[in-house]
C-alpha positions as YAML, in Angstrom:
chain: A
units: angstrom
residues:
- id: 1
  name: UNK
  ca: [-17.07, 39.61, -40.04]
- id: 2
  name: UNK
  ca: [-18.42, 39.22, -43.50]
- id: 3
  name: UNK
  ca: [-17.71, 42.28, -45.94]
- id: 4
  name: UNK
  ca: [-20.29, 43.05, -48.29]
- id: 5
  name: UNK
  ca: [-18.53, 42.90, -52.40]
- id: 6
  name: UNK
  ca: [-17.46, 45.65, -53.82]
- id: 7
  name: UNK
  ca: [-19.08, 46.79, -56.79]
- id: 8
  name: UNK
  ca: [-17.57, 47.07, -60.04]
- id: 9
  name: UNK
  ca: [-17.51, 50.83, -59.65]
- id: 10
  name: UNK
  ca: [-15.79, 50.41, -56.14]
- id: 11
  name: UNK
  ca: [-13.29, 48.18, -57.55]
- id: 12
  name: UNK
  ca: [-12.87, 50.72, -60.18]
- id: 13
  name: UNK
  ca: [-11.96, 53.36, -58.23]
- id: 14
  name: UNK
  ca: [-9.65, 51.62, -56.25]
- id: 15
  name: UNK
  ca: [-7.53, 50.63, -59.26]
- id: 16
  name: UNK
  ca: [-7.77, 54.44, -60.49]
- id: 17
  name: UNK
  ca: [-6.51, 55.39, -56.46]
- id: 18
  name: UNK
  ca: [-3.84, 52.69, -56.99]
- id: 19
  name: UNK
  ca: [-2.47, 54.09, -60.24]
- id: 20
  name: UNK
  ca: [-2.61, 58.05, -59.21]
- id: 21
  name: UNK
  ca: [-0.54, 56.77, -55.89]
- id: 22
  name: UNK
  ca: [2.20, 55.05, -58.03]
- id: 23
  name: UNK
  ca: [2.54, 57.91, -60.23]
- id: 24
  name: UNK
  ca: [2.86, 60.47, -57.86]
- id: 25
  name: UNK
  ca: [5.19, 58.08, -55.92]
- id: 26
  name: UNK
  ca: [7.58, 58.26, -58.93]
- id: 27
  name: UNK
  ca: [11.42, 56.76, -58.78]
- id: 28
  name: UNK
  ca: [10.63, 56.79, -54.36]
- id: 29
  name: UNK
  ca: [10.40, 53.22, -52.94]
- id: 30
  name: UNK
  ca: [7.15, 51.62, -51.95]
- id: 31
  name: UNK
  ca: [9.37, 51.54, -48.54]
- id: 32
  name: UNK
  ca: [10.39, 55.16, -48.23]
- id: 33
  name: UNK
  ca: [6.92, 56.65, -49.21]
- id: 34
  name: UNK
  ca: [5.13, 54.08, -46.55]
- id: 35
  name: UNK
  ca: [7.56, 55.01, -43.89]
- id: 36
  name: UNK
  ca: [6.73, 58.53, -44.52]
- id: 37
  name: UNK
  ca: [3.04, 58.10, -43.96]
- id: 38
  name: UNK
  ca: [3.06, 55.61, -41.26]
- id: 39
  name: UNK
  ca: [1.86, 52.62, -43.07]
- id: 40
  name: UNK
  ca: [3.57, 49.23, -43.73]
- id: 41
  name: UNK
  ca: [5.03, 48.61, -47.34]
- id: 42
  name: UNK
  ca: [2.61, 45.74, -47.84]
- id: 43
  name: UNK
  ca: [-0.45, 48.08, -46.72]
- id: 44
  name: UNK
  ca: [0.57, 50.59, -49.62]
- id: 45
  name: UNK
  ca: [1.70, 47.66, -52.10]
- id: 46
  name: UNK
  ca: [-2.16, 46.33, -51.43]
- id: 47
  name: UNK
  ca: [-3.74, 50.23, -52.31]
- id: 48
  name: UNK
  ca: [-1.43, 50.50, -55.20]
- id: 49
  name: UNK
  ca: [-2.84, 47.07, -56.85]
- id: 50
  name: UNK
  ca: [-6.29, 47.70, -55.91]
- id: 51
  name: UNK
  ca: [-6.48, 44.83, -53.43]
- id: 52
  name: UNK
  ca: [-7.27, 47.28, -50.74]
- id: 53
  name: UNK
  ca: [-9.65, 49.64, -52.49]
- id: 54
  name: UNK
  ca: [-11.08, 51.28, -49.57]
- id: 55
  name: UNK
  ca: [-8.56, 52.54, -47.37]
- id: 56
  name: UNK
  ca: [-9.32, 54.43, -44.17]
- id: 57
  name: UNK
  ca: [-9.51, 58.11, -44.65]
- id: 58
  name: UNK
  ca: [-6.31, 58.53, -42.00]
- id: 59
  name: UNK
  ca: [-4.25, 56.42, -44.33]
- id: 60
  name: UNK
  ca: [-5.52, 58.37, -47.45]
- id: 61
  name: UNK
  ca: [-4.69, 61.62, -45.58]
- id: 62
  name: UNK
  ca: [-1.13, 60.30, -44.60]
- id: 63
  name: UNK
  ca: [-0.56, 59.34, -48.31]
- id: 64
  name: UNK
  ca: [-1.30, 62.42, -49.68]
- id: 65
  name: UNK
  ca: [0.73, 64.16, -47.11]
- id: 66
  name: UNK
  ca: [3.60, 61.75, -48.21]
- id: 67
  name: UNK
  ca: [3.52, 61.98, -51.97]
- id: 68
  name: UNK
  ca: [2.77, 66.09, -51.72]
- id: 69
  name: UNK
  ca: [-0.84, 65.55, -53.18]
- id: 70
  name: UNK
  ca: [-3.71, 67.43, -52.01]
- id: 71
  name: UNK
  ca: [-7.06, 65.71, -50.74]
- id: 72
  name: UNK
  ca: [-8.80, 67.59, -53.88]
- id: 73
  name: UNK
  ca: [-6.33, 65.67, -56.11]
- id: 74
  name: UNK
  ca: [-7.30, 62.45, -54.58]
- id: 75
  name: UNK
  ca: [-11.10, 63.11, -54.37]
- id: 76
  name: UNK
  ca: [-11.53, 63.85, -58.30]
- id: 77
  name: UNK
  ca: [-9.43, 61.07, -59.10]
- id: 78
  name: UNK
  ca: [-12.26, 58.59, -57.47]
- id: 79
  name: UNK
  ca: [-14.97, 60.74, -58.12]
- id: 80
  name: UNK
  ca: [-18.27, 59.16, -59.79]
- id: 81
  name: UNK
  ca: [-18.11, 58.89, -63.69]
- id: 82
  name: UNK
  ca: [-19.08, 61.79, -65.65]
- id: 83
  name: UNK
  ca: [-22.87, 60.59, -66.10]
- id: 84
  name: UNK
  ca: [-23.02, 60.72, -62.12]
- id: 85
  name: UNK
  ca: [-24.24, 56.91, -62.07]
- id: 86
  name: UNK
  ca: [-21.97, 54.29, -60.62]
- id: 87
  name: UNK
  ca: [-21.26, 51.13, -62.95]
- id: 88
  name: UNK
  ca: [-24.05, 48.83, -62.76]
- id: 89
  name: UNK
  ca: [-23.04, 44.96, -61.57]
...
């Protein structure tokens, strides 16, 4: 299966999402947070570093629960830029 390349905006969104998760995790280890969310530490590492910029909804919801974040907070962090247009390639 060939994946469609990500746009610059999608990559940026993944990086912002990862940064938010790292900040919310604080001093807790990746292993601890991943265990609470029911995902592997490697999955969490990939998301936090932007290497997996499009995690599934269920992964996002589980991480939100584990980090005590609302889905609204996560959605706001990943919204389109203020002008409403995605970055062009």
